[in-house]
C-alpha angles and dihedrals in degrees: 000000000000119000123250091249091052090054091050092050091047091049093050092048092050091047089057091047097050093048090055123077109278118248092220101114091263118124115259099188123110139114141214092283090070092057100035115117107253107147133339112282088222100084116190099192102052145027111250123214113237123187126190113197122194136142117291088241091058093047091049090049091053091051095045096045107024095151091061088073090201123162121243127188118262145152120246121215110192116185089333095313122115126229103178131203101025128148126240133187141162115267143186142070115233091012092051096047093043092051092046093050092047094057092238122139092208096111126167108246138205120209120198107195096188098039092110099020123028091208093068118104142134109235088327096315115121103178129039133185121208110200121201101212093236095159103032121071089187093057089209109082094094097050095045093047093051089049092055093050090050092048088057091057097258120140100249131168117257117243138187142163123270135180102230131208130181107200103308094338115105104215093180138218114003137168114241112210131188112241121238101236141121091298091052090050092049091053097047111033137054090217104064096174104061127119115273115201131188101191126203131196133319095012090049092070087073091216095128137075142211088265090058090049093049090052089052092051091048090052091050092049090236119183124231090217115115113252118237112250114245109233088222088067092063111121114228111189105309103348143050116256092243092051093048091051090049093049092052097045119099097192119122110269128217114268109264121227116282121242089262100045114068147041132021110325128219118195114323101322129011119078133186110215121214100352098116100066123115102227092106096180091054090048090054085075105220108210101179134042088023094153092056106028117188115177097175095118092043090055090048091053091050092048093052094045094050107030113017112118114246091242093064099026098103093048094049101038092054089058092060107023134053091232097182093053091047092052090052090050092050092047092054093043093051095044096050090040095232100174096168090079136064097303094066123353092032104229142071098079137097131222119211126190106218113183090336095311123103124225130181125239128200122241140173100013100171090114097051122125094050101300090124096056102180090218095308124126124233095267093053091047092052090048095040107159115257097196093048100033095166120115090230135353113002095222089061087068106046094177087066098032098052097041098045093041088063107084097215091052092045089055092052089047090053090050089055092049089052090049090052094048092051096040132020094010099042111130094241094048093048095043092050092048093049092049090048093053092043091056091047098051103029095094090050093047091052092049093047108105096178100050118126094231137050127249088253090054090050091056093040092048089059105034109024109127123222107261099178141017108218118213106271090220092061111091119226112264105255114238097010112143114253110260099030091106088068093064116099120261090248090054093047090050090055093046091047093049094044103040109355115247095263094049090047090052089052091049091051091053093054094035131261119264125229094264092052092047092051089052091053093046090054096049111027127078119249090253094051092045090052089054091052089053090050091053091047090050089069108088093194111060096169098237112219093009110111090163095076129081141053126214098211133068121258096249093048091048091053092048092050093043092050090051093047095049091046089053092046090051090050093048093246094122133021116283094189144015093254093228102063094255092124119207096332097236126139143186093196095252133130118236132215124332092319134045099280100147113170090237100048117110092195112066134171117272115278111253113260105261098170117116 
């Protein structure tokens, strides 16, 4: 074991090294003019060219071992301007594993501009995410959703379209998103020193308390003694010492797990690594103040949400939560049916403690507008309940349950829904914005050779009209390939008699052979055959993921959703289940310390909150 002094010397030497220009073959020139604030890098009226330049060895490493998610040195050229000596890595969860298993090189990427040098930034932005659009044939869900959150006064990341290159490889049209990090906090909040959390399941459901956590620690035999800080955890500029060393090393790394070999598996393909542990504080994902963690206010929030009597709830919750901001967040989330966040799946959000009060921040919105369906069919997504906007049982999401069970807060929430319907989410406003973005990106979509969807699917994803309204009581057929519901009943009857629907869906995912195609050509109508071709055109069929896909275009979905919410607000259609069971969806996961799955109809008794 190395001595303490040796670690200090090593740390100081590395600090000097990382603050000097890197001898990696990347340019190190550049002056203040490169980093001066001129205009936002998130342009709304054009698609900016972005080039990442690294060694061929680094690019090959990223392609060979994408799941390692390890940073490598690179230069960033943004709209012709150079930001040298940045770090880039693959990123994502479902998008990363789906891309890796599909054989595509179109990975989502994260760029840390100040990883090696804390002076690096792009118009004040230090971390950027480049998202590959793996689940959205329209490419625009993420940008539109962030815009709506921002229009409702919520601190939301900025996003724009870029045409992305890695060395000489044209990766295609990506969405560039501002990271939620210390820089983001500094730019948005008066308190720049609060705790920033990025929670993951099951801690993210917020249905646990400090007492639960203490019981867990007692069971683990945890010690109260303070752990010694590992020198490799020291943050130098934009990166941890251990990560910087790893990024600069050229030694052969251990083979990372394959897409089929780790984590908690859903269906046949997608897995969620590390989300099923019981260390709830660790799963809350503290991103700031890591060296001196103090979770006192977090525990207070959890205590109020789960155990505060109704009589004193309003008084106590407003001491620890920005209630108005949270109601705005919930209104947007419910209206745009973003089920990949707190209200259903239970992740893809941040909590920030601003002057002792928590607020919730949106993140990863590429599956907004119902494309992450949480096991619900199109009709149930369109008519998603506004007064019980939880994917499953309301009590499994106390942030929703407690706030919307309080009549004064429910009234404010309704006011925000009305504001959205008349403003940012009005049919005319949304339709015009979608058409504007479609015109902007269409040439780039058509030139994109690595995209996950065809040009026809891009147009259909935007403009396909709703041709049928399935019975909301009929559950979605598990495992059926997205798009099959569009085929005529006569065509489905032939497919069912010849293959069975499930076997046909499996065949589509692996590709139909010549004999099978000839059989379809001889028996299906031209319209049905064209739909089969459209499904086959998609190279990423999301094996084992029945929660993806929507059989209606974006504009039609918004029109129908606007109508449904208006009718719910007017009392013309149900706005809740009436028994607290929420929308009845499920992803087959267990929540919190108890069994509080979003799809369960039987839930633990609500804690006694009466005085």
